[in-house]
ROLO-325375 format. One record per residue (C-alpha): residue in three letters; x negated, y negated, z. Coordinates in pm, 1 decimal. Layout:
BEGIN
@res: ALA x: X y: Y z: Z
...
***
This chain:
BEGIN
@res: MET x: 0.0 y: 0.0 z: 0.0
@res: LEU x: -140.3 y: -334.9 z: -103.6
@res: ILE x: -81.2 y: -633.6 z: 123.6
@res: ILE x: -173.5 y: -977.6 z: -6.4
@res: ARG x: -175.6 y: -1280.8 z: 222.4
@res: LYS x: -236.4 y: -1613.3 z: 53.3
@res: GLN x: -168.7 y: -1974.3 z: 135.6
@res: CYS x: -95.3 y: -2046.4 z: -226.5
@res: VAL x: -25.6 y: -1735.8 z: -427.4
@res: GLN x: 7.1 y: -1954.5 z: -736.3
@res: SER x: -372.1 y: -1975.6 z: -746.7
@res: MET x: -389.2 y: -1600.0 z: -801.3
@res: LYS x: -410.5 y: -1511.5 z: -1168.7
@res: GLY x: -85.9 y: -1356.4 z: -1289.4
@res: GLU x: 102.5 y: -1399.9 z: -960.6
@res: GLY x: 189.4 y: -1769.4 z: -995.1
@res: GLU x: 489.8 y: -1709.9 z: -1217.3
@res: CYS x: 632.7 y: -1457.4 z: -969.1
@res: VAL x: 599.6 y: -1697.4 z: -677.6
@res: GLN x: 748.3 y: -1980.6 z: -881.3
@res: ARG x: 1042.2 y: -1753.4 z: -966.3
@res: MET x: 1080.3 y: -1674.2 z: -594.6
@res: VAL x: 1086.7 y: -2042.8 z: -506.0
@res: ASN x: 1331.7 y: -2117.1 z: -789.5
@res: GLU x: 1563.2 y: -1839.0 z: -674.6
@res: PHE x: 1569.2 y: -1973.4 z: -320.0
@res: MET x: 1628.1 y: -2324.0 z: -451.6
@res: HIS x: 1912.3 y: -2197.1 z: -676.9
@res: MET x: 1741.3 y: -2318.1 z: -993.9
@res: GLY x: 1818.1 y: -2008.7 z: -1199.9
@res: PRO x: 1984.5 y: -1669.2 z: -1202.0
@res: PRO x: 1875.0 y: -1416.6 z: -939.7
@res: LEU x: 1578.3 y: -1200.3 z: -1033.1
@res: SER x: 1793.4 y: -888.0 z: -1026.8
@res: MET x: 2011.3 y: -1025.8 z: -1308.4
@res: ARG x: 1722.8 y: -1158.1 z: -1516.0
@res: ASP x: 1481.9 y: -867.9 z: -1493.9
@res: LEU x: 1714.8 y: -574.2 z: -1422.6
@res: ARG x: 1498.1 y: -467.7 z: -1132.8
@res: MET x: 1608.6 y: -256.8 z: -841.7
@res: VAL x: 1673.1 y: -482.4 z: -541.2
@res: PRO x: 1640.4 y: -275.8 z: -223.5
@res: LYS x: 1873.7 y: -330.6 z: 69.7
@res: SER x: 1710.4 y: -485.9 z: 373.7
@res: ASP x: 1761.0 y: -553.7 z: 741.3
@res: ILE x: 1570.0 y: -822.5 z: 931.0
@res: TYR x: 1544.2 y: -833.9 z: 1310.7
@res: GLU x: 1380.4 y: -1078.0 z: 1547.2
@res: THR x: 1224.2 y: -948.9 z: 1868.1
@res: PRO x: 1046.1 y: -1162.3 z: 2129.2
@res: ASP x: 712.1 y: -1084.3 z: 1960.6
@res: ALA x: 779.7 y: -1020.4 z: 1592.8
@res: ILE x: 1002.3 y: -1026.4 z: 1287.6
@res: LEU x: 1081.8 y: -673.1 z: 1171.8
@res: VAL x: 1188.6 y: -608.2 z: 813.8
@res: PHE x: 1329.2 y: -273.7 z: 698.1
@res: LEU x: 1372.8 y: -194.9 z: 327.2
@res: GLU x: 1540.2 y: 110.7 z: 173.1
@res: LEU x: 1289.6 y: 255.8 z: -75.4
@res: PRO x: 1393.6 y: 617.6 z: -140.2
@res: GLY x: 1166.6 y: 795.3 z: -385.9
@res: VAL x: 901.9 y: 521.0 z: -386.2
@res: GLU x: 543.0 y: 626.0 z: -322.5
@res: GLU x: 340.7 y: 419.6 z: -75.1
@res: SER x: 72.3 y: 364.2 z: -338.5
@res: GLU x: 333.0 y: 190.5 z: -560.4
@res: ILE x: 423.6 y: -76.9 z: -301.4
@res: GLN x: 277.7 y: -428.0 z: -295.8
@res: ILE x: 360.1 y: -688.4 z: -32.6
@res: VAL x: 282.9 y: -1052.5 z: -109.3
@res: PHE x: 329.0 y: -1326.3 z: 150.9
@res: ASP x: 324.8 y: -1686.5 z: 37.7
@res: THR x: 246.9 y: -1878.5 z: 357.7
@res: GLU x: 303.1 y: -2215.1 z: 191.9
@res: HIS x: 671.6 y: -2136.6 z: 126.0
@res: SER x: 721.9 y: -1866.5 z: 396.3
@res: ILE x: 840.4 y: -1619.5 z: 135.1
@res: MET x: 757.7 y: -1250.4 z: 142.3
@res: ALA x: 789.5 y: -1045.6 z: -173.7
@res: VAL x: 788.1 y: -667.1 z: -195.2
@res: TYR x: 719.1 y: -508.3 z: -533.0
@res: GLY x: 716.8 y: -144.7 z: -630.7
@res: CYS x: 837.5 y: 116.6 z: -871.9
@res: ARG x: 1063.0 y: 418.5 z: -836.2
@res: GLU x: 974.4 y: 674.3 z: -1099.1
@res: ASN x: 1239.9 y: 877.9 z: -1275.1
@res: PRO x: 1167.6 y: 1241.2 z: -1179.6
@res: MET x: 1309.8 y: 1355.2 z: -1514.9
@res: SER x: 1129.1 y: 1107.2 z: -1739.8
@res: ASP x: 902.7 y: 1368.7 z: -1901.4
@res: VAL x: 1167.6 y: 1637.4 z: -1943.3
@res: PRO x: 1390.5 y: 1671.6 z: -2251.0
@res: LYS x: 1744.3 y: 1629.8 z: -2122.9
@res: ARG x: 2097.5 y: 1512.7 z: -2175.5
@res: ILE x: 2217.7 y: 1288.4 z: -1893.7
@res: LEU x: 2552.4 y: 1399.3 z: -1755.6
@res: GLN x: 2562.9 y: 1147.1 z: -1471.9
@res: LYS x: 2311.8 y: 889.4 z: -1347.1
@res: GLU x: 2389.7 y: 673.4 z: -1047.5
@res: THR x: 2040.2 y: 621.1 z: -910.0
@res: VAL x: 1826.5 y: 327.6 z: -1014.5
@res: THR x: 1470.8 y: 389.9 z: -1129.5
@res: GLY x: 1199.7 y: 158.2 z: -1251.1
@res: PRO x: 1053.8 y: -157.6 z: -1102.1
@res: LEU x: 1183.3 y: -302.4 z: -777.7
@res: GLU x: 1150.8 y: -644.6 z: -628.1
@res: LYS x: 1275.1 y: -799.9 z: -303.6
@res: MET x: 1218.1 y: -1159.9 z: -193.0
@res: LEU x: 1277.9 y: -1265.2 z: 165.7
@res: LYS x: 1255.9 y: -1610.3 z: 320.1
@res: ILE x: 1103.7 y: -1583.0 z: 667.6
@res: HIS x: 1233.2 y: -1869.3 z: 884.4
@res: VAL x: 1000.7 y: -1810.8 z: 1180.1
@res: PRO x: 624.7 y: -1887.8 z: 1180.9
@res: VAL x: 439.2 y: -1555.1 z: 1157.1
@res: ASP x: 81.1 y: -1431.8 z: 1177.4
@res: THR x: 28.4 y: -1286.6 z: 828.6
@res: ASP x: -325.7 y: -1173.7 z: 915.6
@res: ASN x: -172.8 y: -906.4 z: 1138.3
@res: LEU x: 112.5 y: -802.4 z: 911.3
@res: CYS x: 165.8 y: -425.9 z: 937.3
@res: ALA x: 367.6 y: -203.0 z: 703.5
@res: THR x: 457.8 y: 166.4 z: 717.9
@res: LEU x: 668.9 y: 388.1 z: 492.1
@res: HIS x: 855.8 y: 677.7 z: 654.7
@res: ASN x: 1143.9 y: 881.0 z: 509.2
@res: GLY x: 1211.2 y: 622.4 z: 239.4
@res: ILE x: 1226.0 y: 326.3 z: 479.0
@res: LEU x: 957.4 y: 58.3 z: 460.4
@res: LYS x: 903.6 y: -113.6 z: 795.4
@res: ILE x: 716.7 y: -443.0 z: 788.4
@res: SER x: 614.9 y: -597.9 z: 1118.9
@res: LEU x: 532.5 y: -968.3 z: 1113.7
@res: PRO x: 393.9 y: -1081.8 z: 1451.5
@res: LYS x: 511.4 y: -1429.6 z: 1550.8
@res: ALA x: 251.5 y: -1704.5 z: 1532.5
***
């Protein structure tokens, strides 16, 4: 799992457009990413404890090595990127029913509490990604 902590992610080559899209989405300057890019948008729960912000994302079928977490400290936005592979992609088949979503996923979350991104911790267990953001 790759965790990127930057004050200005826009300075990273190739990531600036993603962060700008995140900011635009939160400022309501365009359609949501899920409509524009047809990406899976995982469900999430966010909790505040006395010491941390805890984020839980449903990521069934996503490998830990496919997950990237980017935190833009300038805008207090956390983005989670990944990909859920289709287990039948290499097999000749006729689809009779398909309700699951496969392909790229993207989730943007505005964090309204100052956090210590240097000690961000993430674990994936039974298809649930838990991200712990200690309060600053």
